[in-house]
C-alpha positions as CSV (number, residue, x, y, z in Angstrom):
1,X,-23.8,-3.7,9.3
2,X,-22.0,-6.7,10.9
3,X,-20.0,-7.0,7.6
4,X,-18.9,-3.4,7.8
5,X,-17.8,-3.9,11.4
6,X,-16.0,-7.1,10.4
7,X,-14.2,-5.3,7.6
8,X,-13.2,-2.4,9.9
9,X,-11.8,-4.9,12.4
10,X,-9.9,-6.6,9.7
11,X,-8.4,-3.3,8.5
12,X,-7.5,-2.3,12.0
13,X,-5.9,-5.7,12.7
14,X,-3.8,-5.5,9.5
15,X,-2.8,-1.9,10.2
16,X,-1.7,-2.9,13.8
17,X,0.3,-5.9,12.5
18,X,2.0,-3.7,9.9
19,X,2.9,-1.1,12.6
20,X,4.2,-3.8,14.9
21,X,6.3,-5.3,12.0
22,X,7.7,-1.8,11.3
23,X,8.7,-1.3,14.9
24,X,10.3,-4.8,15.0
25,X,12.3,-4.0,11.8
26,X,13.5,-0.7,13.1
27,X,14.4,-2.1,16.5
28,X,16.3,-4.9,14.8
29,X,18.2,-2.4,12.6
30,X,19.2,-0.3,15.7
31,X,20.4,-3.5,17.5
32,X,22.5,-4.5,14.5
33,X,24.0,-0.9,14.3
34,X,24.7,-1.0,18.0
35,X,26.4,-4.5,17.7
36,X,28.4,-3.3,14.7
37,X,29.5,-0.2,16.7
38,X,30.6,-2.4,19.7
39,X,32.5,-4.8,17.4
40,X,34.5,-1.9,16.0
41,X,35.5,-0.6,19.4
42,X,38.0,-1.7,22.0
43,X,36.3,-2.7,25.3
44,X,38.9,-1.1,27.6
45,X,39.6,2.2,26.0
46,X,36.4,2.8,23.9
47,X,38.5,3.7,20.9
48,X,38.1,2.4,17.4
49,X,40.0,-0.8,16.8
50,X,42.6,-2.2,14.5
51,X,40.1,-3.2,11.7
52,X,38.9,0.4,11.4
53,X,42.5,1.6,11.5
54,X,43.3,-0.5,8.5
55,X,40.1,0.8,6.7
56,X,41.2,4.4,7.4
57,X,44.7,3.8,6.1
58,X,43.3,2.3,2.9
59,X,41.1,5.3,2.5
60,X,44.0,7.7,3.0
61,X,46.1,5.7,0.4
62,X,43.4,6.1,-2.2
63,X,43.0,9.8,-1.5
64,X,46.7,10.3,-1.7
65,X,46.8,8.7,-5.1
66,X,44.0,11.0,-6.3
67,X,44.9,14.3,-4.9
68,X,48.4,13.9,-3.3
69,X,47.0,14.7,0.1
70,X,49.6,14.0,2.8
71,X,48.8,12.1,6.0
72,X,51.1,10.6,8.6
73,X,50.7,7.6,10.9
74,X,52.0,7.5,14.5
75,X,52.2,4.2,16.4
76,X,52.5,4.7,20.2
77,X,53.6,2.0,22.6
78,X,53.7,2.2,26.4
79,X,57.2,1.4,27.7
80,X,57.7,-1.5,30.1
81,X,54.0,-2.2,30.2
82,X,54.3,-5.9,31.0
83,X,56.5,-5.1,34.0
84,X,53.9,-2.6,35.3
85,X,51.1,-5.3,34.9
86,X,53.3,-7.8,36.8
87,X,53.8,-5.3,39.6
88,X,50.4,-3.8,39.8
89,X,47.9,-6.3,38.3
90,X,45.8,-6.2,35.1
91,X,43.3,-3.8,36.7
92,X,45.9,-1.1,36.8
93,X,47.0,-2.1,33.3
94,X,43.5,-1.3,32.1
95,X,43.5,2.0,34.1
96,X,46.8,3.0,32.4
97,X,45.4,2.3,29.0
98,X,42.3,4.3,29.6
99,X,44.2,7.3,31.1
100,X,46.8,7.3,28.3
101,X,44.1,7.2,25.7
102,X,42.4,10.2,27.3
103,X,45.6,12.2,27.5
104,X,46.4,11.5,23.8
105,X,42.8,12.3,22.7
106,X,42.8,15.7,24.5
107,X,46.0,16.7,22.6
108,X,44.7,15.9,19.1
109,X,43.0,18.0,16.5
110,X,39.4,17.2,15.4
111,X,40.8,15.8,12.1
112,X,43.3,13.5,13.8
113,X,41.9,9.9,14.4
114,X,43.0,7.8,17.4
115,X,42.8,4.0,17.5
116,X,43.6,1.3,19.9
117,X,46.0,-0.7,17.7
118,X,46.6,-3.8,19.9
119,X,47.7,-4.6,23.5
120,X,49.6,-1.5,24.8
121,X,49.7,0.2,21.4
122,X,47.8,3.2,20.0
123,X,47.7,4.6,16.5
124,X,47.0,8.1,15.2
125,X,46.2,9.0,11.6
126,X,47.2,12.6,11.3
127,X,45.3,14.3,8.4
128,X,47.2,16.7,6.1
129,X,50.3,16.4,8.2
130,X,53.9,16.2,7.0
131,X,56.5,13.8,8.5
132,X,58.1,16.7,10.4
133,X,54.8,17.9,11.6
134,X,53.9,14.5,12.8
135,X,57.2,14.2,14.5
136,X,56.5,17.4,16.5
137,X,53.1,16.0,17.4
138,X,54.7,12.8,18.6
139,X,57.2,14.6,20.8
140,X,54.5,16.8,22.2
141,X,52.5,13.7,23.1
142,X,55.5,11.8,24.5
143,X,56.5,14.7,26.7
144,X,53.0,15.4,27.9
145,X,52.4,11.7,28.8
146,X,55.6,11.5,30.7
147,X,54.6,14.6,32.8
148,X,51.0,13.7,33.5
149,X,50.6,9.9,33.4
150,X,51.8,7.8,36.4
151,X,50.8,4.8,38.5
152,X,51.8,4.5,42.1
153,X,54.4,7.3,41.7
154,X,56.0,5.7,38.6
155,X,56.0,7.9,35.5
156,X,54.6,6.3,32.4
157,X,56.6,6.8,29.2
158,X,56.0,5.9,25.6
159,X,57.9,5.1,22.4
160,X,56.6,6.5,19.1
161,X,57.2,5.6,15.5
162,X,56.1,7.9,12.7
163,X,55.7,7.4,8.9
164,X,54.3,9.7,6.2
165,X,52.3,8.2,3.4
166,X,54.1,7.8,0.1
167,X,53.0,7.4,-3.5
168,X,54.0,3.7,-3.5
169,X,52.3,2.7,-0.3
170,X,49.4,0.5,0.4
171,X,47.9,0.3,3.9
172,X,50.2,-2.5,5.0
173,X,53.5,-1.0,3.8
174,X,52.7,2.3,5.5
175,X,51.8,0.5,8.7
176,X,55.0,-1.6,8.6
177,X,57.2,1.5,8.1
178,X,55.6,3.2,11.2
179,X,56.0,-0.1,13.2
180,X,59.7,-0.3,12.2
181,X,60.1,3.3,13.4
182,X,58.6,2.3,16.7
183,X,61.1,-0.5,17.0
184,X,63.9,2.0,16.4
185,X,62.6,4.1,19.3
186,X,62.4,1.0,21.6
187,X,65.8,-0.2,20.5
188,X,67.5,2.9,22.0
189,X,65.8,2.5,25.4
190,X,62.3,3.8,24.8
191,X,60.8,7.1,25.7
192,X,61.7,8.6,22.3
193,X,60.4,9.2,18.8
194,X,61.7,7.8,15.5
195,X,60.8,8.8,12.0
196,X,60.9,6.6,8.9
197,X,62.6,8.7,6.2
198,X,61.6,7.2,2.8
199,X,63.9,7.0,-0.2
200,X,62.7,8.6,-3.4
201,X,60.6,6.3,-5.7
202,X,61.3,3.4,-3.4
203,X,59.8,1.5,-0.4
204,X,63.2,1.6,1.2
205,X,63.6,3.9,4.2
206,X,66.0,5.0,6.9
207,X,65.2,5.5,10.6
208,X,66.0,8.7,12.4
209,X,65.5,9.9,16.0
210,X,63.5,13.0,16.3
211,X,63.2,15.7,19.0
212,X,61.4,19.0,19.0
213,X,64.0,21.4,17.6
214,X,63.1,24.3,19.9
215,X,63.9,22.2,23.0
216,X,66.6,20.0,21.6
217,X,69.7,21.7,23.0
218,X,68.2,22.2,26.4
219,X,67.0,18.7,26.6
220,X,70.5,17.4,25.5
221,X,72.0,19.2,28.5
222,X,69.5,17.7,30.9
223,X,69.2,14.2,29.4
224,X,72.3,12.4,28.1
225,X,70.0,10.0,26.2
226,X,69.1,12.8,23.8
227,X,72.8,13.2,23.0
228,X,73.0,9.5,22.2
229,X,69.9,9.8,20.0
230,X,71.4,12.7,18.1
231,X,74.5,10.7,17.2
232,X,72.5,7.5,16.6
233,X,73.7,5.8,13.4
234,X,71.0,5.7,10.8
235,X,69.9,2.1,10.0
236,X,68.8,1.5,6.5
237,X,65.9,-1.0,6.3
238,X,64.0,-2.5,3.5
239,X,60.3,-2.8,4.0
240,X,59.6,-6.4,5.0
241,X,56.6,-8.4,4.0
242,X,53.4,-7.4,5.7
243,X,52.6,-9.1,9.0
244,X,49.4,-7.0,9.6
């Protein structure tokens, strides 16, 4: 009888230890997943970060090679952000980033993916979207941010660069083209959208300003800057070596 009791106690002890080991393993897995999730997100905005953006671009490049599925990349940068921080402190800088991220997110489709690229930059991967379609999306976002985002009665504006994936692209060349478009927008005073127009069978491209065609004439009458953008001389650029 004592032997039977002893064996039962041994079995119960082993079962309990096995169960505790299982709970520990599952808890450890959950903690690792939570840490991985945190490491892939920006602390201020809660958006996915630059690493995951690069992963998504690589995924879209591979898909484009297989089934010629179009996607476009938008890079959005807050204009005069450093001046705003200097005037209103870093706390307001974080608030601007959070609010702008929320405004952008609310205007996107379920299939569009938003990332915090770096600093005061955001990136959008627009699924199944042409260059012109992405240009319209960019202008919609730019106009909406200007109307709704402000700090201490100062309207927030953004510059946006847009590039559509091409058959010759890798993740870095696609990103560099969108970044060059962003530079074009900033180089004309900001608060505008530029597209990277690719040359056929080449990584060369030209930069063009873009406005929503339905509102272009009305906007030109109200805003002289739009007129200057319409007559902006195209600048032919050769894709530079990746700095990503």
